NUMAR-385783 format. One line per field, with one value per atom (N, C-alpha, C, O): atom name; x, y, z. Coordinates in steps of 0.1 Angstrom, whole numbers. Example, Ala and Ser with C-alpha at 12.3 -4.5 7.8 and 13.67 -1.06 7.14 Angstrom:
% residues 2
atom: c(N,CA,C,O,N,CA,C,O)
x: c(132,123,132,142,128,137,129,134)
y: c(-57,-45,-33,-33,-22,-11,0,11)
z: c(78,78,78,85,71,71,79,80)
% end
This chain:
% residues 52
atom: c(N,CA,C,O,N,CA,C,O,N,CA,C,O,N,CA,C,O,N,CA,C,O,N,CA,C,O,N,CA,C,O,N,CA,C,O,N,CA,C,O,N,CA,C,O,N,CA,C,O,N,CA,C,O,N,CA,C,O,N,CA,C,O,N,CA,C,O,N,CA,C,O,N,CA,C,O,N,CA,C,O,N,CA,C,O,N,CA,C,O,N,CA,C,O,N,CA,C,O,N,CA,C,O,N,CA,C,O,N,CA,C,O,N,CA,C,O,N,CA,C,O,N,CA,C,O,N,CA,C,O,N,CA,C,O,N,CA,C,O,N,CA,C,O,N,CA,C,O,N,CA,C,O,N,CA,C,O,N,CA,C,O,N,CA,C,O,N,CA,C,O,N,CA,C,O,N,CA,C,O,N,CA,C,O,N,CA,C,O,N,CA,C,O,N,CA,C,O,N,CA,C,O,N,CA,C,O,N,CA,C,O,N,CA,C,O,N,CA,C,O,N,CA,C,O,N,CA,C,O,N,CA,C,O)
x: c(-518,-513,-524,-530,-526,-535,-530,-518,-539,-535,-546,-557,-542,-551,-560,-556,-573,-583,-582,-586,-576,-575,-563,-564,-551,-538,-532,-522,-537,-532,-518,-512,-514,-501,-503,-513,-491,-491,-493,-487,-501,-502,-499,-502,-495,-492,-505,-516,-505,-518,-523,-535,-513,-518,-525,-535,-520,-526,-540,-550,-541,-554,-564,-576,-559,-568,-574,-586,-566,-571,-579,-590,-575,-582,-591,-598,-592,-601,-615,-616,-626,-639,-641,-635,-650,-653,-658,-666,-653,-656,-648,-651,-639,-631,-616,-612,-608,-594,-585,-573,-590,-582,-588,-600,-579,-584,-587,-582,-596,-600,-589,-587,-581,-570,-558,-561,-546,-535,-526,-529,-515,-506,-500,-495,-500,-494,-504,-500,-517,-527,-527,-535,-517,-516,-529,-534,-533,-545,-558,-568,-559,-572,-575,-565,-587,-591,-604,-611,-606,-618,-629,-627,-641,-652,-664,-671,-667,-677,-674,-663,-682,-680,-673,-671,-669,-664,-649,-644,-643,-630,-631,-638,-626,-627,-614,-605,-612,-600,-600,-610,-588,-587,-590,-588,-596,-599,-587,-587,-577,-564,-553,-553,-543,-532,-524,-523,-520,-513,-498,-493,-493,-479,-469,-473,-458,-448,-440,-432)
y: c(-165,-165,-172,-182,-167,-173,-186,-188,-196,-209,-214,-210,-222,-228,-237,-245,-236,-245,-259,-269,-261,-274,-282,-293,-276,-283,-278,-284,-267,-261,-255,-254,-252,-245,-231,-225,-225,-210,-202,-206,-192,-182,-168,-166,-159,-146,-139,-142,-129,-121,-114,-113,-110,-104,-114,-111,-126,-137,-140,-140,-141,-143,-132,-134,-120,-108,-108,-105,-113,-113,-125,-124,-137,-150,-156,-165,-151,-157,-150,-138,-158,-152,-141,-140,-131,-120,-126,-135,-120,-124,-136,-140,-141,-152,-148,-140,-154,-151,-161,-157,-172,-182,-186,-188,-187,-191,-206,-213,-210,-224,-232,-244,-227,-234,-224,-211,-229,-220,-225,-235,-218,-223,-237,-243,-241,-254,-265,-277,-262,-272,-275,-271,-284,-288,-295,-304,-293,-299,-297,-304,-286,-282,-267,-259,-264,-251,-247,-255,-234,-229,-230,-227,-233,-234,-229,-236,-216,-209,-210,-205,-215,-216,-229,-232,-238,-251,-252,-242,-263,-266,-279,-288,-280,-293,-296,-287,-309,-312,-305,-303,-301,-294,-305,-316,-300,-309,-313,-324,-305,-309,-307,-298,-315,-314,-301,-295,-296,-283,-286,-278,-296,-299,-289,-282,-287,-277,-281,-274)
z: c(653,639,630,634,619,610,604,603,602,596,587,588,578,568,575,583,572,577,572,578,560,554,559,563,558,562,574,579,580,592,591,602,579,577,581,580,585,588,575,565,575,565,570,582,562,567,570,564,578,581,568,566,559,546,538,532,537,529,535,527,548,554,552,549,552,550,536,534,526,512,509,502,514,510,520,516,532,542,539,535,541,539,549,560,545,554,568,568,578,592,597,608,589,594,593,585,602,603,596,593,592,585,572,570,561,548,548,556,538,537,531,534,521,515,513,514,512,511,499,493,497,486,489,479,501,505,502,502,500,497,482,474,478,464,460,468,448,442,449,448,457,463,459,458,457,453,461,465,462,468,457,446,462,453,460,468,459,466,481,485,489,504,507,519,498,500,495,488,498,492,485,490,473,465,459,457,455,447,434,428,429,416,405,407,394,383,375,369,375,369,379,388,379,388,388,377,399,400,403,411,397,400,394,384,400,396,384,379)
% end
């Protein structure tokens, strides 16, 4: 099962297919990673809070 590389939460195969880098099965961040964003090949804290 695919999982987030940052928080190790489960993600759906469809989410992983869209958001994981080419050649990788797991995305770097997921919707559960609050205040984290993808930045090129890295993951960084968001510049502004993403609270609900």
